[in-house]
Every structure is written in structure tokens, then in C-alpha cells.
C-alpha positions as CSV (number, residue, x, y, z in Angstrom):
1,X,-4.4,9.6,10.4
2,X,-8.2,9.9,10.3
3,X,-10.5,10.5,7.3
4,X,-11.8,13.8,8.8
5,X,-8.4,15.5,8.6
6,X,-7.1,18.1,6.1
7,X,-4.0,16.0,5.3
8,X,-6.1,12.9,4.5
9,X,-8.6,14.8,2.4
10,X,-6.1,16.9,0.3
11,X,-2.9,14.9,0.3
12,X,-3.1,11.2,1.2
13,X,-6.4,10.3,-0.6
14,X,-5.8,12.2,-3.8
15,X,-2.3,10.8,-4.2
16,X,-3.5,7.2,-3.4
17,X,-6.3,7.5,-5.9
18,X,-4.1,8.9,-8.6
19,X,-1.5,6.1,-8.1
20,X,-4.2,3.5,-7.9
21,X,-5.9,4.5,-11.2
22,X,-2.7,5.0,-13.3
23,X,-1.1,1.6,-12.5
24,X,-2.2,-1.5,-14.5
25,X,-4.9,-3.8,-13.0
26,X,-2.4,-6.4,-11.7
27,X,-0.7,-3.7,-9.6
28,X,-3.8,-2.2,-8.0
29,X,-3.9,-4.5,-5.0
30,X,-0.2,-3.9,-4.4
31,X,-0.8,-0.2,-4.5
32,X,-3.7,-0.5,-2.1
33,X,-1.7,-2.7,0.3
34,X,1.3,-0.4,0.4
35,X,-0.8,2.7,0.8
36,X,-2.8,1.0,3.6
37,X,0.4,0.1,5.5
38,X,1.5,3.8,5.2
39,X,-1.9,4.9,6.4
40,X,-1.7,2.6,9.4
41,X,1.9,3.4,10.2
42,X,1.3,7.1,10.0
43,X,0.0,7.3,13.6
44,X,1.9,4.4,15.2
45,X,4.9,3.1,13.1
46,X,5.8,0.4,15.6
47,X,2.5,-1.4,15.4
48,X,2.7,-1.8,11.6
49,X,5.0,-4.7,12.3
50,X,2.2,-6.3,14.4
51,X,-0.1,-6.0,11.4
52,X,2.5,-7.4,9.0
53,X,2.9,-10.4,11.4
54,X,-0.8,-10.9,11.4
55,X,-0.9,-10.9,7.6
56,X,2.0,-13.4,7.2
57,X,0.8,-15.6,10.0
58,X,-2.8,-15.9,8.9
59,X,-1.8,-16.2,5.2
60,X,0.5,-19.2,6.0
61,X,-2.1,-20.7,8.4
62,X,-4.7,-20.6,5.7
63,X,-2.4,-22.4,3.3
64,X,-1.6,-25.0,6.0
65,X,-5.2,-25.7,6.9
66,X,-6.0,-26.1,3.2
67,X,-3.0,-28.4,2.7
68,X,-4.2,-30.7,5.5
69,X,-7.7,-30.6,4.1
70,X,-6.4,-31.8,0.7
71,X,-4.5,-34.5,2.4
72,X,-7.6,-35.4,4.4
73,X,-5.7,-35.2,7.6
74,X,-8.5,-33.9,9.7
75,X,-6.6,-34.1,13.0
76,X,-3.7,-31.9,11.9
77,X,-6.2,-29.6,10.1
78,X,-8.1,-29.1,13.4
79,X,-4.9,-28.6,15.4
80,X,-3.7,-26.0,12.9
81,X,-7.0,-24.2,13.0
82,X,-7.2,-24.0,16.7
83,X,-3.6,-22.9,17.0
84,X,-4.3,-20.1,14.6
85,X,-7.4,-19.0,16.5
86,X,-5.6,-19.1,19.8
87,X,-2.6,-17.0,18.5
88,X,-4.9,-14.4,17.0
89,X,-7.0,-14.1,20.2
90,X,-3.8,-14.1,22.3
91,X,-2.3,-11.2,20.4
92,X,-5.6,-9.3,20.7
93,X,-5.9,-10.2,24.4
94,X,-2.4,-9.2,25.3
95,X,-2.6,-5.7,23.8
96,X,-6.2,-5.0,24.7
97,X,-6.8,-6.8,28.0
98,X,-3.4,-7.3,29.6
99,X,-3.6,-4.1,31.6
100,X,-7.2,-4.8,32.7
101,X,-6.2,-8.3,33.9
102,X,-3.2,-7.1,35.9
103,X,-5.1,-4.2,37.4
104,X,-7.9,-6.6,38.7
105,X,-5.3,-9.1,40.0
106,X,-3.6,-6.3,41.9
107,X,-6.9,-5.4,43.5
108,X,-7.3,-8.8,45.0
109,X,-3.8,-10.0,45.6
110,X,-1.7,-9.1,48.7
111,X,1.0,-7.8,46.4
112,X,1.2,-5.7,43.2
113,X,2.3,-7.1,39.9
114,X,4.2,-4.4,38.1
115,X,3.3,-3.8,34.5
116,X,3.7,-1.2,31.8
117,X,0.7,0.4,30.2
118,X,0.6,-0.4,26.5
119,X,-0.9,1.8,23.8
120,X,-3.7,-0.1,22.0
121,X,-2.9,-0.8,18.4
122,X,-5.5,1.1,16.4
123,X,-8.1,-1.1,14.7
124,X,-6.7,-4.3,16.2
125,X,-10.2,-5.5,17.2
126,X,-11.4,-5.0,13.6
127,X,-8.6,-6.6,11.7
128,X,-8.4,-9.5,14.1
129,X,-12.0,-10.3,13.6
130,X,-11.5,-10.1,9.8
131,X,-8.5,-12.5,9.9
132,X,-10.6,-14.9,12.1
133,X,-13.5,-14.8,9.6
134,X,-11.0,-15.8,6.9
135,X,-9.5,-18.7,8.9
136,X,-12.9,-20.0,10.1
137,X,-14.4,-19.9,6.6
138,X,-11.4,-21.6,5.1
139,X,-11.5,-24.3,7.8
140,X,-15.2,-24.9,7.1
141,X,-14.7,-24.9,3.4
142,X,-17.0,-21.9,2.9
143,X,-14.4,-20.0,0.8
144,X,-11.3,-21.2,-1.1
145,X,-7.9,-20.5,0.4
146,X,-6.3,-17.2,-0.8
147,X,-3.0,-18.2,-2.4
148,X,-2.1,-14.7,-3.5
149,X,-0.2,-13.0,-0.7
150,X,-0.8,-9.5,-2.0
151,X,-4.5,-10.0,-2.3
152,X,-4.7,-11.4,1.3
153,X,-2.6,-8.5,2.6
154,X,-4.9,-6.1,0.8
155,X,-8.0,-7.7,2.5
156,X,-6.4,-7.4,6.0
157,X,-5.0,-3.9,5.7
158,X,-7.5,-2.1,3.4
159,X,-7.4,1.4,4.9
160,X,-11.0,2.5,4.0
161,X,-12.4,0.1,6.7
162,X,-9.2,-0.8,8.7
163,X,-9.6,1.3,11.9
164,X,-13.4,1.4,12.3
165,X,-15.0,-1.1,10.1
166,X,-17.4,-2.1,8.8
167,X,-16.0,-5.5,9.7
168,X,-15.6,-7.1,6.3
169,X,-15.9,-10.9,6.2
170,X,-13.5,-12.5,3.7
171,X,-16.5,-14.3,2.0
172,X,-18.0,-10.9,1.2
173,X,-14.9,-9.6,-0.8
174,X,-13.1,-12.8,-1.9
175,X,-14.3,-12.3,-5.5
176,X,-13.8,-8.6,-5.4
177,X,-10.1,-9.0,-4.5
178,X,-9.6,-10.7,-7.9
179,X,-12.1,-8.8,-10.0
180,X,-14.1,-5.7,-9.4
181,X,-15.7,-3.0,-11.5
182,X,-14.3,0.5,-11.7
183,X,-16.8,2.9,-13.2
184,X,-17.3,6.6,-13.2
185,X,-20.8,6.2,-11.7
186,X,-19.5,4.0,-8.9
187,X,-16.7,6.4,-8.1
188,X,-19.2,9.3,-8.0
189,X,-21.5,7.3,-5.8
190,X,-18.5,6.6,-3.5
191,X,-17.8,10.4,-3.3
192,X,-21.4,11.0,-2.3
193,X,-21.2,8.4,0.4
194,X,-17.9,9.8,1.7
195,X,-19.2,13.4,1.8
196,X,-22.4,12.4,3.6
197,X,-20.3,10.6,6.2
198,X,-17.8,13.5,6.4
199,X,-20.7,15.9,7.1
200,X,-22.1,13.6,9.8
201,X,-18.7,13.3,11.5
202,X,-17.5,16.9,11.3
203,X,-20.7,19.0,11.3
204,X,-22.9,17.0,13.6
205,X,-20.8,14.6,15.7
206,X,-18.0,17.0,16.6
207,X,-20.4,19.8,17.5
208,X,-22.8,17.8,19.6
209,X,-19.8,16.0,21.1
210,X,-18.6,19.2,22.7
211,X,-22.0,19.5,24.5
212,X,-21.6,16.1,26.0
213,X,-18.0,16.6,27.0
214,X,-18.9,19.9,28.8
215,X,-21.7,18.2,30.7
216,X,-19.7,15.1,31.5
217,X,-16.9,17.3,32.9
218,X,-19.3,18.8,35.5
219,X,-19.2,17.5,39.0
220,X,-22.1,15.1,39.8
221,X,-23.5,17.6,42.3
222,X,-23.6,20.3,39.5
223,X,-25.8,18.3,37.1
224,X,-29.5,18.7,37.2
225,X,-31.9,16.1,35.8
226,X,-32.3,18.2,32.7
227,X,-28.6,18.7,32.3
228,X,-27.9,14.9,32.6
229,X,-30.6,14.0,30.1
230,X,-29.3,16.6,27.6
231,X,-25.8,15.2,28.0
232,X,-27.0,11.6,27.5
233,X,-28.9,12.6,24.3
234,X,-25.9,14.5,23.1
235,X,-23.6,11.5,23.5
236,X,-26.1,9.2,21.7
237,X,-26.1,11.6,18.8
238,X,-22.3,12.0,18.9
239,X,-21.5,8.3,18.8
240,X,-24.1,7.6,16.1
241,X,-22.9,10.4,13.7
242,X,-19.2,9.8,14.6
243,X,-19.2,6.0,14.0
244,X,-22.0,6.0,11.4
245,X,-20.3,8.9,9.6
246,X,-17.0,7.1,9.6
247,X,-18.7,3.9,8.3
248,X,-20.3,5.9,5.5
249,X,-16.9,7.3,4.6
250,X,-15.5,3.8,4.6
251,X,-18.2,2.5,2.3
252,X,-17.7,5.5,0.0
253,X,-13.9,5.0,-0.1
254,X,-14.5,1.3,-0.9
255,X,-16.6,2.3,-3.9
256,X,-13.9,4.6,-5.1
257,X,-11.5,1.7,-5.2
258,X,-14.1,-0.6,-6.7
259,X,-15.2,-2.5,-3.6
260,X,-18.7,-3.0,-2.2
261,X,-18.8,-3.1,1.6
262,X,-21.9,-4.0,3.7
263,X,-24.0,-1.2,5.2
264,X,-23.2,-0.8,8.9
265,X,-26.0,1.4,10.1
266,X,-29.7,1.6,9.1
267,X,-31.2,4.5,11.1
268,X,-31.1,2.7,14.5
269,X,-32.8,5.4,16.5
270,X,-36.1,4.9,14.7
271,X,-36.2,1.3,16.2
272,X,-39.3,0.2,18.0
273,X,-37.5,-2.3,20.2
274,X,-34.0,-3.2,21.4
275,X,-34.1,-6.3,19.2
276,X,-34.7,-4.0,16.2
277,X,-32.0,-1.6,17.3
278,X,-29.4,-4.2,17.2
279,X,-30.4,-5.2,13.7
280,X,-29.8,-1.6,12.7
281,X,-26.7,-0.7,14.7
282,X,-23.1,-1.8,13.8
283,X,-24.7,-4.4,11.5
284,X,-21.3,-6.0,10.5
285,X,-20.4,-6.7,14.2
286,X,-23.8,-8.3,14.9
287,X,-23.4,-10.4,11.7
288,X,-19.9,-11.5,12.8
289,X,-21.0,-12.6,16.3
290,X,-24.1,-14.3,14.8
291,X,-22.2,-16.3,12.2
292,X,-19.2,-17.2,14.2
293,X,-20.4,-17.4,17.8
294,X,-24.2,-17.5,18.2
295,X,-25.0,-20.0,15.5
296,X,-22.1,-22.4,16.3
297,X,-23.4,-22.4,19.9
298,X,-26.8,-23.5,18.6
299,X,-28.5,-20.2,18.2
300,X,-32.2,-20.4,19.1
301,X,-32.6,-23.9,17.8
302,X,-32.0,-25.2,21.3
303,X,-33.7,-25.4,24.7
304,X,-34.7,-22.1,26.4
305,X,-31.9,-22.5,29.0
306,X,-29.3,-23.0,26.3
307,X,-30.7,-20.1,24.2
308,X,-30.4,-17.8,27.2
309,X,-26.8,-19.1,27.7
310,X,-26.1,-18.4,24.0
311,X,-27.4,-14.8,24.2
312,X,-25.5,-14.0,27.3
313,X,-22.2,-15.4,26.0
314,X,-22.6,-13.4,22.8
315,X,-23.3,-10.2,24.6
316,X,-20.6,-10.6,27.3
317,X,-18.2,-11.0,24.4
318,X,-19.7,-8.1,22.5
319,X,-19.2,-5.9,25.6
320,X,-15.7,-7.1,26.2
321,X,-14.8,-6.7,22.5
322,X,-15.5,-3.0,22.9
323,X,-13.2,-2.4,25.8
324,X,-11.3,-3.8,28.7
325,X,-13.4,-2.4,31.5
326,X,-16.2,-3.5,33.8
327,X,-18.6,-0.9,32.4
328,X,-18.3,-2.5,28.9
329,X,-19.0,-5.9,30.4
330,X,-22.1,-4.5,32.1
331,X,-23.0,-2.8,28.9
332,X,-23.0,-6.1,27.1
333,X,-24.9,-7.9,29.9
334,X,-27.4,-5.0,29.9
335,X,-28.3,-5.5,26.3
336,X,-28.3,-9.3,26.7
337,X,-30.9,-9.0,29.5
338,X,-33.1,-6.6,27.5
339,X,-33.0,-8.8,24.4
340,X,-34.1,-11.8,26.5
341,X,-36.8,-9.8,28.2
342,X,-38.2,-8.8,24.8
343,X,-37.9,-12.3,23.5
344,X,-39.7,-14.1,26.3
345,X,-41.9,-11.5,28.0
346,X,-42.2,-8.0,26.4
347,X,-42.4,-8.4,22.7
348,X,-46.2,-9.0,22.5
349,X,-46.9,-6.2,24.9
350,X,-44.6,-3.7,23.1
351,X,-46.2,-4.4,19.8
352,X,-49.6,-3.3,21.1
353,X,-48.2,0.2,21.9
354,X,-48.5,3.1,19.4
355,X,-45.4,3.3,17.2
356,X,-44.1,6.6,18.7
357,X,-44.3,5.1,22.2
358,X,-42.4,2.0,21.0
359,X,-39.7,4.3,19.6
360,X,-39.5,6.4,22.8
361,X,-39.2,3.2,24.8
362,X,-36.3,1.9,22.7
363,X,-34.5,5.2,22.6
364,X,-34.6,5.6,26.4
365,X,-33.3,2.1,27.0
366,X,-30.5,2.9,24.5
367,X,-29.7,6.1,26.3
368,X,-29.0,4.3,29.5
369,X,-26.8,1.9,27.6
370,X,-24.8,4.8,26.2
371,X,-24.2,6.1,29.7
372,X,-22.6,2.8,30.6
373,X,-20.6,2.9,27.4
374,X,-19.4,6.5,27.7
375,X,-18.4,6.4,31.3
376,X,-14.8,5.8,32.3
377,X,-15.8,3.4,35.1
378,X,-18.9,1.6,36.3
379,X,-19.1,3.9,39.3
380,X,-19.1,7.0,37.1
381,X,-21.9,5.4,35.0
382,X,-24.1,4.7,38.1
383,X,-23.5,8.2,39.4
384,X,-24.5,9.8,36.1
385,X,-27.6,7.6,35.9
386,X,-28.4,8.8,39.4
387,X,-28.2,12.4,38.2
388,X,-30.8,11.5,35.4
389,X,-33.2,10.6,38.2
390,X,-32.3,13.6,40.4
391,X,-30.1,11.6,42.8
392,X,-27.1,13.5,44.2
393,X,-27.6,16.2,41.6
394,X,-28.6,19.8,41.3
395,X,-32.4,19.6,41.2
396,X,-34.7,19.0,38.3
397,X,-34.1,22.0,36.2
398,X,-31.4,24.6,36.6
399,X,-29.8,27.4,34.5
400,X,-27.0,25.1,33.3
401,X,-29.4,22.6,31.9
402,X,-31.5,25.4,30.3
403,X,-28.3,26.9,28.8
404,X,-27.2,23.6,27.2
405,X,-30.8,22.8,26.0
406,X,-31.7,26.2,24.5
407,X,-28.2,27.0,23.2
408,X,-28.1,23.7,21.3
409,X,-31.8,23.3,20.4
410,X,-31.3,23.8,16.7
411,X,-28.3,21.4,16.7
412,X,-30.2,18.7,18.6
413,X,-33.2,19.1,16.3
414,X,-31.0,18.7,13.3
415,X,-29.4,15.6,14.8
416,X,-32.8,14.0,15.5
417,X,-33.9,14.9,11.9
418,X,-30.7,13.4,10.3
419,X,-31.1,10.3,12.5
420,X,-34.3,9.4,10.6
421,X,-34.8,8.6,6.9
422,X,-37.1,11.5,6.4
423,X,-34.5,13.9,5.1
424,X,-33.0,11.3,2.7
425,X,-36.4,10.4,1.4
426,X,-37.2,14.1,0.7
427,X,-33.8,14.5,-1.0
428,X,-34.5,11.6,-3.3
429,X,-38.1,12.8,-4.0
430,X,-37.3,16.4,-4.7
431,X,-33.7,16.4,-6.0
432,X,-33.6,13.1,-7.9
433,X,-37.1,13.3,-9.4
434,X,-37.5,13.5,-13.2
435,X,-37.6,17.0,-14.7
436,X,-34.9,18.5,-12.5
437,X,-31.1,18.6,-12.9
438,X,-30.2,16.1,-10.1
439,X,-26.5,16.0,-10.9
440,X,-26.1,19.8,-10.7
441,X,-28.2,20.1,-7.5
442,X,-26.6,17.2,-5.9
443,X,-23.1,18.6,-6.7
444,X,-24.1,21.9,-5.1
445,X,-25.4,20.2,-2.0
446,X,-22.4,17.9,-1.6
447,X,-20.0,20.7,-2.5
448,X,-21.6,22.7,0.4
449,X,-21.0,19.8,2.8
450,X,-17.4,19.7,1.7
451,X,-16.8,23.4,2.1
452,X,-18.5,23.6,5.5
453,X,-16.6,20.5,6.7
454,X,-13.2,21.8,5.5
455,X,-14.0,25.3,7.0
456,X,-14.6,23.6,10.3
457,X,-11.5,21.4,10.1
458,X,-9.1,24.2,9.2
459,X,-9.6,25.8,12.7
460,X,-10.8,22.7,14.6
461,X,-9.3,22.0,18.0
462,X,-11.9,19.3,18.6
463,X,-11.9,16.4,16.2
464,X,-12.0,13.1,18.1
465,X,-12.8,9.7,16.8
466,X,-14.6,7.6,19.5
467,X,-13.9,4.2,18.0
468,X,-10.1,4.7,18.0
469,X,-10.1,3.1,21.4
470,X,-11.6,-0.1,20.1
């Protein structure tokens, strides 16, 4: 089940909200837990047992770590902590990287190791990182242990951000699990967030995604330079509005249930450097790696050699977190190298350039990163990049490239416009200024987004969600 589906919009969500609001306060977490398990089991019933195991195992582990801490038995506390971390990573590694490991072993061994391809449990990367954040913070004493099993289960399974984030650290919602405000204003604000995200996902990401899919399906020899660049830009817009839209919907749903989740995107395509881009893109993931990997390694408070090591470790892990393939590893290394180049060589030079040149520089670097990310294999990525420079392609400009450019010019322009804060600032200035009727105008605008989105979904045959595979 995905948020951008008719069933979710008109059956699951209304029924869940109705049940959630009619039960007494003490039962709200239980309702959210049960509904979240149903939501998760809807697409893959078998893997709901894996999630239940994760809840029980990490709940008991947290209690055990806390017990040894109270007994001041630091040795057993440390053993319990590392055992829990290893089990969580082993489960994630088995389901996500088992096939990758066997495939690469078969490529170098003189014999083949037979294996069965396993379906990836949806959202396993996200909820594993969330349980790890809880265990690490309990171990460090940053948060009190959660003794209420229902509350802990709610944290792990919460369907608004279960399958695509933002990655919610336990420290950010610990108090909210016990006490949170439910107000009409907050609910309405949540609806607005959700509808903005729905519009981004359905009206922008889905439509521009079809452009990229069509171009990616072309044989390399049929792609001109223009075609390849249009395709790369189309994917950049698709993944931003797809993932960013889904994150907005998650934040909106959280507000409807009384929770406040961290913002996950902050107009990343207006960035003037790669460093800035990664402060604006998938903010919750960057925060997780900074708090639980980068800083424990020493961060930048170490020698240059160790700092370079820390950056490369974090970005290798970031790439590998996204997928079990060499192109994801290269994607992580690619960004690690660019961040180091900016840190030690390019930053002062980039800052002297005009703002628009800085933005173009960052966007082009990001485009090549998305080619690595979108391709099925590293070879496919290199071939596509070659097409972007006219290597083994169909010339510089051809009718195919002109067709995709001119036929989608309005859509591309709208995507670029919505990828900047300009439209939102105009909305706030014109619609929300004093002397108008902001609630009525806003209701009309958001109602229009809902109507157009539903109209698209009713007959949609193309409604992917890119981050399902992570």
C-alpha cells in the first residue's frame, strides 16, 4: 500500500483516523500500532513477522541494556549492546545484501553457490536505522529506556514514515509517544502538508518519470546528447518530487496523528555547492550518519588523514545503505570525493563565482550522481554518461531529443519552478496576507490539488515509488 493510491486515500486513512480519534487517549498508540502493522502487511504479509521480531527483540534489548546499566555492570551492558547492533545489522544484511554477496562470490569462484533471490522487505533500511538509534541512545544514556511495549512498537511501525522516512530518531519522538497535542489547526496543517506532497508525487513525479523511463529505455546508440541530458534532468526531478513528496505526506500524516517529524528536504536544487546540497537533501539520513557514524569516528576534530577516512567511510556506507549494487557504492564514493574536494580545494574558489553559476555547478554534479543512482549497473551508468558527452550516441541534437524537450517543456519548467522556494513565498505573500480570505483560497487550491491527483490516479497505469527498493 502506498500513500498515492485510491484505497489508501479513501479507505485506509479515513478509517484509521476515525478509529484513532474516537478511542480514549490511552488506546491511541495501540490503534496506531495495529493499523501500522496492517498497513505494512497489506503488501507483504510474511515480512510483518520480521517487523514484529524486530520490535520484540529491540524492546527486550533496551530493557536488558538499561538493567545492566542500573547494576553498573558495564561489561555485560557493552556485550548486550553490541549483540543487539550485530543482530539488527545481520538481519538487514541478509535480506538486502545476501544476493549481492553471493553473486560477486560466484563471479570470482571456480564454482557457483546456488541461492534463492529474496524479496526485499519494504522499509527495512528505515526501521532498522530507527531501532538502532533507539538502542544507541539508550546505551549512551541520551534517552530513558521505553518500558511501554505498545509505545515502542508504535515508534518502530508508525506507518506515516515507515516505508520511506523521514528517519525518525527515538530522541525526537520519545516525549511525543507519551504526550502530544491534537488540535484542529495541527490537523489542518497536516492535511495541507499531505496534499502538497500528494501533488508533488502524482502530478509532477509521475509525469516527469515517464519521460525518463522512455529515454532510459532507448538503446545507447539512439540517444543524442540532448536526449541524454533531458533524461537525466527528468530523473533528477522525478526522484526529488517522488521522495520529497512522500516525505511531505509523511510529515502531514504525522501532524494528523499529533506527531512532529523533522523536515527531510529543503529545496536541495537551489544549492550552491555539493556540501550545501547534502544539508538540504534527505536531511534525516544525513543527520543519522552524522550522529551515529561520523561524530563517533571523530568527525572533523581529527587530523586531515583521519577526516578524509571518516568522510569516505560515511559515504561508502551511505551508498551501500541505498542498495546492494556497485553503482550505489560508486555513487557514495562519488559524493565523498566531491565533498572532500570542496572542503580542501574548491570552496574558496566556488564562493567567488556568481550565485547562478554556483547553482549550475552544483546541479550538474548532482545530475551525474543521479545517473549513477538510477542505472541498473555501473556499466549502464558509464554508457549513459558517455551519451551525455556524445560518446557512442546519436549525435548532438536529433528529433527524438527535440520531441522530449519541446513536448515536456511546460512540465520541466513547472518542475524547476516548484523545486525552488519562489512559488511557496508567493503563495504566502499573496494568499496568506492580511485582508484576504486565506482559509477559503487555500481550501480551493488544496482542493484542486486533490481533485487533479485523484483524477490522475483513477486511470493511472504508472504510479511507481522509487524508494520502495530501499
